[in-house]
Phi, psi and omega in degrees: 000137179213137174212156185239150178223144180299138184224118178241128183273082177224161172079184182300345177268356185294141175290343178273352178286120181254020183308130175075009182295317185296337186272358191310307186297313181294326186293322185256005185303317187265016178288130186268145175266001182281154180297134181148187188249138174222142186225141172233153173247158175267117185229115181055041177066013178246152173280123179238123184296144177257130184294153182309317186294346177263002186293139180099345179263128178226123174283138185291341182268009187233170173237148181231159171239125187237123179250126179237123178243129180240140171269133177248128185301124176064025177208176184288169174295151170255131179236127178234139180239122183242140166239122189264134185244112176287152180304329185252012177287157183275164177293326180294319179292319178302316181293321181294320178298320182292321184288318177301319180299313180301314181293324179295320177302319180290320182296327180269014174087013179082001186276332183298149165270129185260141181230136170257123184244134178246139181310127178090347186230031183294149178293159172303320180300309176307310184294337182292338179295334185241080185306325183267003173114170183246138180245123176269121185246150180280159179087194181208190182238040185296333180276359177097169183275149175242163179299134177279114185264106185280355175261008183274125176247014182278069185228138167216115182203155178238128180244132177266109184265129179225155172110148174251306180279316184237110190265134173232149177228124184244128179293132183230176183298142179278084185201150172303338184293341180278347190276160169213168183283347190255349191241186185238139188230136177245114174269114189256111176255008179100286179281335183224136179243116175262123176257118181255118182261119176302140179310334182256010177279162181253176186300311184300317178299320178295319179295315182296328179291321176296321174298319179299313184297318179292327174299317178299313179299312187287320187274320184268335185247002183064029179085357185262059176204158181252157181232128178228148188246129175247124171278124183303329185273352177220060183294336180295342178277358178229064186297322183290318181293323178293326175300321181293313183296324177289324180293331179266318189264342185092184182295139182288138176294155178299329184221129168265161177305155174289166182296143176264120180305142176293140177295131179281077177270343181293126180289134169282160180288117185271139174268003185246109174226132186228141178251129187234141170269122186242132180204164181256134182218110180057041176084002178252145175269116183263125177242115185240122183289138182254310184198164174243173184296156353280137187277153176238150188293336182287355178284341181276113180260134187297342186270356186236174171241144183226159173239127168256124182258111180267062176058032175087344180286329173204153180238120180245134181249128176250125178259115175290155185292336182253014172294153181295155183296328178297307183303321186286322178290333186267010189296315179292320179306313183288330173300314177294324177295321178297314180300322178293317179294327182272004184054034174283159180291149182299342183279357178306130183296141183230134171234137176229127188219159174261156175299130179097346184236032186290148178286157180300321178298316181299316179297327181296336184281354184252145185294330177211140179215125180237147172262144181296131181079007174295155183279163177285146183284176181244132170046047179286155173280156185230155174263135185296138183089353181259142177270091180208120182226156180233136177291132183271118184250126182287145178225160184272105182294343180295340179275352185304317183277330179288330182229079184307333180294327176293311177304323180288314181295326179273352185056038184231115177286332179199196183268018175065028177262012180281192184269141186234131171232133184235132172238149177249143179274113183234123179051043177063014178240171176270130177232123185292142179266135174309135180298335180290344181246015178300140179093355179256113184238145187247141183293340179271009187235164168238145184227151167247131178235117181262115182256127182242134182214168181247139176220119182057041180059020175246137181290132175236154188226143169235126179246111181269133173248104184263129184247112182293142180303332185245022174288152177286161176299326179291327177294320178293317177294319177297319180302312178294323180290318179290334175297318177300322181291320179291317175304319180292324177301328177259018170063035175080009187282330184292142166280120182265135181231123174272124179242125172264137181310127190081002182237034186297135172290167189299313184294325175305316178293325183292327186282354174258008166053049174080010182241030179272125183224132179251117170269129188304315183228197175077189179219156179263010183294138179303129174085350183286140179256112180271145175298117181267141178248142178296336182227131179226144185235132181237131174265131189242128181229136178139151184247336181226173178287353178279343189217015188261136172214153177247124185237127179290135180232164181301140185273077173213158187301329185289348179278350184288159180213128186294346183270353191234180178248141183232148171248128182244107175255126179242179180298329192250329186208155181244119183263140171248103188263125180255112172292153178305328187265000180282158179262174177296321176301317180294324177292320180298317178292325176296320177293323180294315181287331177294329176294331178286317184289309187225123181279343182291163181295144185257137174266113180286132178233119180273140176305128186099349182235031182288140172287160183304318181301335177296314182285328178296317183295334179268007180079019179114153180284144177205171183291147176216171179291107190231022182282177182294160181301134177246139174265122177268123180277133173302135181289142183265107176225138180280141176296143182231135185244131181233143162276129185262147177203135170232033186290336187266007181089359184220136184297127177231154176211148177241121182281144182249105186276144176058056190281161181215172185300327181297345181279349176273090182283143182293346178262008189251160165244123188242146175240120171258119180259113180251012177076310177279342185214153172243129172252133173247116181257126184247114172292150184296339174258014186296152178300131184294320180295320178290327177292320178300325182265014187290325181299314181297325179295316182294323177291323178296319181300316180294316185298315188267002176302130188290347178269008177071057185286160176285121186294343179267014174303130184306137180244128186244123187256123186234138175259146180308134179092351178238034184286128177277159183301331176298341176266307185295338181295345178275353184255139175276133174056063179286135181252114184287342181272350190302322183281352175274342186281165177302143176313126190300316183296311183299322182296316180298316178300317177300323179290328183293340178296344179289346189266005184300324180296313181291323178299324180296331177296317176303309186300313178303316179292327179293339182290337184230002181212154173272183175274105191283173173137168181257025187107160185233154179260115174275141187306134177082003186222178181282175174295133176212167184246149176299145179298134181293135180209130184239133178200158178052027177077009184252138179256119181252025171281159185305139174262161176288164179299346176266001180295147179297132178270154173293140183271100177258155170303144181304325181231103185299149177287148182274178179308317183271008173094000178274202181233135176272126177234154178294132180311326184297337180277353183242324185284130179054044178240142169294153184303325177295335184274350186286153175294156187299137177088001175267119174291118186303329183277348185233037185298329185296341180292345186253011180264148171291165177305317184292310179298324178302307182295321183293320187279319186261345177077010181207168181271172177300318180300315178290323176303315182296331180286344183283154179291156184306316182302318182293318177304315183290332178295312176298317181297323179291321183293331183272355185078028182241028185223000000 
């Protein structure tokens, strides 16, 4: 396919436009190369730095540039540059931001990945930078930035909060007319932030809103503000807070609007991916289709630039290292031209990257992706008949529990020394298999394998569901049903793993100690008569008892492989055939497995020295895979976490970028893709219908993956609280006690009940005075005034500086009932110099959460777990002892 569109180099996007070229050195002089986040706004066509305390606040009339630098273990830094477009921003500002991003890319050596972000349609990666949410503010900053005053309480605003995984808050009219029954609203009065939860909002949304309110308190008010929560369905339980809301908003109407459905910005996994070569020819933009999915890496030529179209949900531009400078500079411009030519919405996501600096999402769209110079992988599974081998490297299994990240990488929960129980499905029921035949699996059967091991002296369980290639649908269904029965017997503790014949995960092989054998057909049932063949051929792969298996293959010469060992059984003799590429360890393991299969003596045959009867048994000599040993490099793919949903009747997922354990919400079903395995994590409050459909959802995910994934990839089903190290190892700093704690949201709300006395002060003050001040400064923005609003005979328009102020306690109580003080009053002070009521040995109790972490380098919960001497050491260093 090829089409052309008129291309004119005009306006701020033009390559002939040299705006800001002379300012290049000054503009980027203060950019830090250290890991972290840096943000600028476009003000009078200049990049103006945004203060840290204003991060997450975006004015809808402006454009922003966001630079994120990450350190990677054993690799170069990852650099991402985003430019954010507010809905009310001007074309000139958008063009200036785009040019700055291009120049910034050049300044940083061409390695950054560039992203175009549109308000309300931000990528998961962009949203991940602001864990507590994004606030969309009205207006712009044409008059320039002002200092962020964290002691300013002259605020009156209402924010509409939406989202579970990625939270956004938009300033709306301070009126009951803005409310609805399904969302959450924050009424910010400066000294007090009231969170009103719609009756139809869920626990996760409520928690995210509380975290956002706390973030506003800590960053904008220096920790000196209070938070109160009102449950929309039980407002009578919060009379003091409702008095505040009524004083500001007036009497609540009898009926609010119905819930507003969340906008569906989350992309469904598309099965349509196309690669285009894009170039300019005689003033026209030429777009020439190169290939459709599944794409392969060798399609990308270093001398060219390409566009990958992910079915319109995102457009990615790849710049080859040897592409011309003009082509590289015009990459973003051409992406926008392509979007226009295809009539895609202006909000379509755009990524621009250079060869060697591809984003994780880009790599996921290709069937295979390898990095130059990467090391060989460990213990990969193989497809029968393919010449692909991996050097087996021994590792210390004793480290697996101490280092869950190693367990995750090796896919091993332990050293496979636990207890094994095997059942076969017979007449749709479970029949236990004799331990003497453990490891012998027939393609006409289905099996349940229960593995029991100890971790921290507690029994842990893995329940494998092995499905034979020739098993009936009824047997496969019965296997799943019986797995539920076994799971219930152990009170939901087992981790469930679906295993398809020939796709066994590493740990499954290890528990059978080198004696895992797959018979292509037949059954292992007692008394069953299997069709016997006079000749049987088994391919043996593996170097230790941890990774060896024997698989029956068709008894013909074409099944042979020079890199492996084969067992050939005839009526008269059993041959042990050694391919030229097999190792000594592989020969040893083949002899061990051969003794399990056939007790008779084996006749060793070296490749190239076969007797005539050997070829006769295989039906004659013919060509087989005999190339030199090939090493297959493990594909490098970053693990990805998704929130799963099929509520629309179609499988959808929302990606959680830069994920952590805290992203595993109790109300959710999550999918963790580590490429070799899929994990399905089910929260204890997850929707039952979604939980039931998780297996189908996982299969749909694999089927529709644009990289052409193997549909038989192992799927591991995990319930909250029973996570194995092969799962937790993908998360940084996993806390095994997290699920034992009180529900986080309920715990926060209970602590907030201690604030009622302070809230009553505010209510009393509101009865005789407005919210005074000369206007307020929102972080990252200009001076603005609270919207004038009159109700209940009170005027909430801005007052003069001489207006009576509300009388607040000198030190507002914290969420826990303590006092937040300025660190300057506590740090490096003698006991006699401390404010009244402060215990010199417990100064840290009077710090806000933000100041606590800033001074002590850890949060309160982790600090309390430290030994006393370590706590004192940290306090001394911080000047709090």
